[in-house]
C-alpha positions, -999 to 999 in steps of 0.1 A, spaced: 354 -36 -458 322 -17 -463 318 -26 -499 323 -64 -494 299 -64 -465 274 -46 -487 279 -72 -514 273 -103 -493 261 -94 -459 293 -88 -440 297 -122 -424 329 -141 -431 352 -166 -415 384 -183 -426 370 -217 -420 347 -214 -449 374 -205 -474 368 -237 -494 335 -223 -507 338 -217 -545 333 -182 -559 311 -198 -586 283 -202 -560 270 -167 -555 291 -141 -539 305 -159 -509 329 -137 -490 353 -150 -463 378 -131 -442 406 -147 -460 393 -131 -491 384 -95 -497 365 -82 -467 390 -93 -442 414 -70 -425 408 -34 -414 370 -36 -415 356 -28 -381 321 -42 -379 318 -43 -417 331 -74 -426 345 -51 -456 376 -161 -418 365 -317 -356 336 -387 -312 315 -413 -321 306 -431 -353 276 -416 -371 255 -445 -382 225 -445 -405 203 -445 -374 221 -414 -361 214 -396 -394 178 -406 -392 174 -391 -358 175 -356 -370 138 -352 -365 142 -364 -329 170 -339 -324 147 -311 -335 119 -323 -312 140 -325 -281 167 -300 -286 169 -270 -263 194 -242 -259 212 -248 -227 241 -225 -233 248 -201 -204 237 -166 -214 257 -141 -194 258 -103 -197 225 -91 -212 196 -108 -194 175 -111 -225 188 -145 -237 166 -170 -218 161 -206 -227 125 -215 -224 113 -251 -229 77 -261 -235 59 -284 -211 57 -311 -238 95 -312 -239 98 -298 -274 120 -269 -282 104 -236 -274 133 -215 -287 136 -196 -319 169 -179 -327 161 -143 -337 179 -111 -334 206 -126 -312 182 -138 -285 161 -169 -278 123 -163 -279 94 -184 -271 78 -201 -301 78 -233 -321 100 -237 -351 116 -209 -371 89 -191 -392 89 -195 -429 106 -166 -447 83 -141 -462 83 -139 -500 99 -109 -515 74 -86 -531 75 -84 -568 87 -52 -585 117 -31 -584 121 -29 -547 129 -66 -546 159 -58 -567 173 -38 -538 175 -65 -511 208 -51 -497 226 -56 -465 213 -24 -451 182 -40 -434 201 -69 -418 200 -64 -381 232 -58 -362 236 -54 -324 215 -25 -313 190 -27 -342 166 -53 -328 136 -29 -328 143 -11 -361 115 -10 -386 131 -29 -415 103 -22 -440 107 15 -433 145 14 -438 141 -6 -469 116 19 -483 139 48 -476 169 31 -491 149 22 -522 135 56 -528 168 74 -524 188 49 -545 165 37 -573 181 60 -600 217 54 -589 244 33 -606 245 12 -575 208 3 -577 212 -5 -614 241 -28 -605 220 -45 -578 192 -51 -604 217 -67 -627 232 -89 -600 197 -98 -588 186 -110 -622 218 -130 -626 212 -147 -593 175 -153 -602 186 -169 -635 211 -191 -617 186 -202 -591 160 -210 -617 185 -232 -635 194 -250 -603 157 -255 -595 151 -270 -629 180 -293 -624 166 -303 -590 132 -310 -604 148 -332 -631 167 -354 -606 156 -390 -605 154 -413 -574 186 -431 -582 205 -398 -585 192 -385 -552 199 -419 -536 235 -418 -547 240 -382 -536 223 -391 -503 247 -420 -498 277 -397 -503 263 -371 -479 256 -397 -452 292 -409 -456 305 -374 -453 283 -367 -422 297 -399 -406 333 -387 -413 326 -353 -398 312 -369 -367 343 -389 -363 363 -356 -364 341 -338 -339 364 -326 -311 348 -313 -279 380 -312 -259 391 -276 -265 376 -243 -256 376 -213 -280 366 -178 -273 358 -153 -301 363 -118 -289 345 -91 -309 350 -55 -301 317 -35 -298 313 -8 -325 351 -6 -325 358 25 -346 330 44 -330 341 33 -295 376 44 -301 364 79 -311 339 80 -282 367 73 -257 383 106 -262 351 125 -273 326 115 -246 301 141 -259 294 117 -288 279 90 -266 245 107 -264 241 116 -301 238 94 -332 271 94 -350 289 73 -376 324 68 -388 328 78 -424 309 103 -446 281 108 -470 296 82 -494 299 53 -470 297 45 -433 322 21 -416 303 17 -384 278 36 -362 272 39 -325 242 23 -308 223 55 -307 224 58 -345 216 21 -349 182 27 -333 174 48 -364 184 20 -387 219 34 -394 245 7 -398 278 -2 -414 281 -4 -452 253 22 -456 258 53 -476 259 83 -453 234 104 -472 208 77 -466 218 74 -429 212 112 -425 176 109 -438 169 79 -414 179 101 -385 162 132 -397 130 114 -405 128 84 -382 102 56 -387 68 69 -374 62 40 -352 97 42 -336 89 70 -312 124 84 -318 129 122 -321 143 136 -353 181 140 -350 211 151 -370 236 124 -377 272 134 -368 299 122 -391 334 115 -377 362 109 -402 381 76 -402 414 77 -384 431 43 -390 462 53 -370 441 54 -339 422 22 -346 454 3 -354 471 16 -323 442 6 -300 438 -27 -318 474 -36 -311 470 -28 -274 439 -49 -272 455 -79 -289 485 -76 -266 461 -80 -237 444 -110 -254 478 -128 -259 479 -132 -221 451 -157 -225 464 -172 -257 499 -164 -269 490 -179 -303 458 -158 -307 444 -157 -342 434 -123 -354 402 -121 -373 406 -85 -384 413 -52 -366 384 -57 -342 381 -94 -335 402 -124 -325 400 -162 -319 415 -175 -287 421 -211 -277 419 -208 -239 421 -246 -232 457 -244 -218 450 -211 -199 420 -227 -182 440 -256 -171 471 -237 -158 450 -211 -140 422 -235 -128 395 -213 -143 362 -221 -161 354 -208 -195 329 -184 -179 355 -170 -156 379 -165 -185 353 -147 -206 345 -124 -177 381 -117 -172 386 -108 -208 357 -84 -208 367 -69 -175 403 -64 -186 393 -45 -218 366 -25 -200 390 -13 -174 421 -8 -195 435 26 -204 446 30 -241 469 55 -258 464 67 -293 481 92 -317 469 128 -313 453 122 -279 470 132 -247 471 107 -219 452 74 -216 415 69 -223 392 41 -214 357 29 -223 360 0 -247 338 -30 -244 338 -64 -262 315 -93 -265 326 -130 -263 314 -162 -276 326 -195 -260 323 -228 -278 341 -260 -287 351 -247 -321 359 -214 -338 328 -213 -360 304 -216 -331 324 -193 -309 320 -165 -336 282 -171 -338 279 -170 -300 298 -137 -297 269 -120 -315 242 -132 -292 247 -109 -262 262 -78 -278 272 -54 -265 294 -61 -235 281 -96 -229 291 -132 -235 274 -165 -244 286 -199 -235 277 -230 -255 285 -261 -236 308 -286 -252 281 -313 -256 270 -329 -289 233 -328 -280 234 -292 -270 254 -281 -301 228 -299 -323 201 -281 -304 218 -248 -308 221 -251 -346 186 -267 -350 169 -233 -353 199 -212 -362 193 -191 -394 219 -200 -420 227 -163 -424 242 -163 -389 270 -185 -402 302 -170 -414 306 -176 -451 269 -176 -459 259 -142 -472 228 -128 -489 234 -144 -523 241 -179 -509 213 -175 -484 189 -168 -512 201 -198 -532 195 -221 -503 161 -207 -496 148 -205 -532 163 -237 -545 164 -261 -515 139 -245 -492 165 -242 -465 165 -213 -440 179 -228 -408 210 -250 -403 192 -282 -394 174 -281 -427 208 -284 -444 209 -320 -432 174 -327 -445 184 -313 -479 218 -330 -479 211 -352 -510 201 -324 -535 227 -301 -520 254 -327 -525 242 -334 -561 238 -298 -574 264 -277 -555 302 -278 -557 316 -306 -536 336 -282 -514 304 -262 -508 284 -293 -498 311 -304 -474 311 -270 -458 273 -270 -454 273 -304 -439 298 -292 -413 274 -263 -406 245 -287 -401 264 -306 -375 278 -275 -357 314 -285 -366 341 -260 -373 378 -254 -368 388 -270 -335 425 -278 -341 450 -270 -314 479 -246 -322 502 -276 -326 479 -293 -350 475 -261 -370 513 -258 -372 517 -294 -383 490 -292 -409 498 -258 -422 476 -228 -419 444 -229 -439 444 -193 -449 443 -189 -487 449 -152 -488 449 -120 -468 436 -86 -478 423 -52 -469 403 -26 -488 388 9 -485 356 24 -498 355 62 -504 340 90 -524 346 90 -561 383 94 -566 401 102 -599 432 122 -590 464 101 -595 479 118 -564 449 106 -543 448 72 -559 485 66 -552 482 78 -517 454 53 -512 474 24 -526 503 34 -503 479 33 -473 466 -2 -483 502 -15 -489 511 -4 -454 480 -19 -438 484 -52 -457 521 -55 -448 514 -49 -412 487 -75 -411 510 -100 -427 538 -93 -403 514 -98 -374 504 -132 -387 540 -141 -398 529 -145 -434 546 -139 -467 530 -139 -501 540 -141 -537 508 -131 -557 496 -96 -552 461 -86 -565 448 -51 -569 410 -47 -568 393 -17 -582 356 -7 -583 348 22 -607 318 45 -601 299 22 -625 303 -6 -598 319 -30 -623 346 -45 -601 378 -58 -617 412 -70 -605 448 -70 -617 475 -93 -603 513 -97 -604 536 -125 -592 565 -112 -571 600 -125 -576 599 -142 -542 577 -145 -511 576 -112 -493 558 -91 -467 579 -60 -473 558 -28 -474 580 -12 -500 579 -42 -523 541 -44 -520 537 -7 -527 559 -7 -557 541 -36 -573 506 -23 -565 516 11 -578 526 -3 -612 493 -22 -614 474 9 -606 492 31 -631 486 6 -659 448 13 -655 449 51 -657 427 71 -662 405 59 -634 374 71 -614 368 47 -586 351 43 -552 368 13 -538 404 -1 -538 417 -33 -523 449 -53 -521 451 -90 -516 481 -113 -511 478 -150 -519 502 -179 -525 511 -176 -489 540 -189 -469 542 -192 -431 574 -178 -417 596 -206 -405 579 -233 -426 608 -238 -450 597 -235 -487 564 -252 -485 537 -228 -495 503 -227 -478 475 -248 -493 460 -230 -524 
C-alpha cells in the first residue's frame, strides 16, 4: 500500500520474508504492503572454495552486463577497452563509467530528517530534479505530524546505527575471523544450491491503476493525472511523473510540483488531475490479465494486483520457444487484449507491461524494472553474467531492502552495491541477525527463489502471511470505518482464495492521524478464508478501539495453511 511504500521505499518480495523486523523497517510483500497496491508496494552448481571467494575482486574487474536489453533502446552494455566493467546501474539503465559513485552525505539539519520515498526514482522519473522535489516536500510538510514522526524515526535509526558502528569498531581480529569463516561456509552452501536450469519471468504492469483509467478515458493520456486525492496518491501516469509526482506521495504536494515545476526542467505549469480509486475495475482487469498469464504458467504466483511471477521453463520446452520470444509474446498479448470492467460499456484496450527474465524470481523482479515501460530485459542464466549484473547493482534495487535498511548498510558497513555485501560479509554476519545475514549473502551472489512448482509444493509455500491495506483521508465515522474494514476483508479473502490459502491469525493494523501505528490480533477457531468470518472478526477488533481517527487501515492473515496440504501449517 501507499503507506508501507512510504515507510520503506515500496520494494518488497516474498523471498526476503526471513528478514527480522528488528532490523529497520523491512517490508516484504508477504507482510503489510503486499496485495492491492498498484505500483506502491503499499514478496538455488559448483563448490565455492576459498579461492572462489577470494576472486570477488576479479569478478568486479572483468564483469560486464551481457543481458539482452529489449524494448527501450537505452540499456546498452558498454565495455571499456581495458576489459574492465564500464557499466554503472543507475535509473534502470546501464551507463558508461567506472564503479558506482560513492553516496553523497546527507546534509545536516532538519531536511535530512525527511529523507522519504518521494524522491526515489520510478519509471518515467529519470530526469526529475530530486533536490527540487525534496525541497518542495520539506517546505510543505515540516510542520505536519508526518514530518514529526519522520524526525522521530530518523533519530531512532541514527541511534541504532551509531550503536552498531560502535560494536563494529570494538570487534577484534578473532571475532571477525570467526564471523568470516561462517560467512564463507554459507556462501559455499549457497553456491551449491545455485540453480540455472529454470527460467522465470516477472511481469509488472505499467502504472496499472492509471492505465486502467486511461483505457476508457483516453483524454487523460496527455495530461498529468494521479489515482487518489489530496491525502495520498496510489500511482501517477508518466506525464505526471516528469514533474516528480509518484506513488505514496500526498496529493497536495503533487499539485504544487505540477503547478510550479522545477525551473531547470523546461516543463510548463500544469494542473494535476485527480481520479478516484475504483478497485472494482482494477480487480476485474487484474483477473483478466492473470488468466492470460496462466496460459504461460498454470501455477503462476501472484505478487499483488499488478504483478506476477511465471516459471516458463516447461512452456518454452513444449512450445520450442526462447525466453525472449515468450517475453515478447506476453507483452504483445497484453498490449493487444481487450478488457471489460464494471461501469464501462464494451471492451477497452491499451494496457502494457514490462518483463524481467532471469534464472530466479529475485533477479527477474529486478530485471523487470530496467526497461519500463513496455519493455523487457533478459539476464542470461550464466553464473559469471549474474555476478557481473549484481556487481554494480544498488542494494535499494533488491526487494526487501528499503530506505531504513539501505541506510544501515551504508552508514555502518559502507555498503551501497550488492558486490560490497560480500566484502563486508564478516561484520555483517557478526552484527546482524543470522537470517538477515543469510539473505544478504544470497543477494551478493544473485541467488533467489528458483524452485520448480513441484519443489515448492513438496517443501511447502514460504509465505508467512498475506495482507492488504488502504490509505485515505482522516476517518473517524464508525460507519465509514466499518465500510472500510468490510472492503479490506473482501479484498483479503479474494486474494487468499486466488492463492488457495487459509489462515488462522487475523491482524488489524491502524494508523491514527498521529502516525503511531498499532495492531490488534485474534486467533480464529479454525483455518479459514471465508469473507464473512474475516469481516466479523476484524469488525470486533475495530470496535474495541473506538473512538478512532485514522488515516490507514490494514488486515493481515498469518498462520497460513495451503489448501490440500492436510493439517500441516505453513512455516512460521
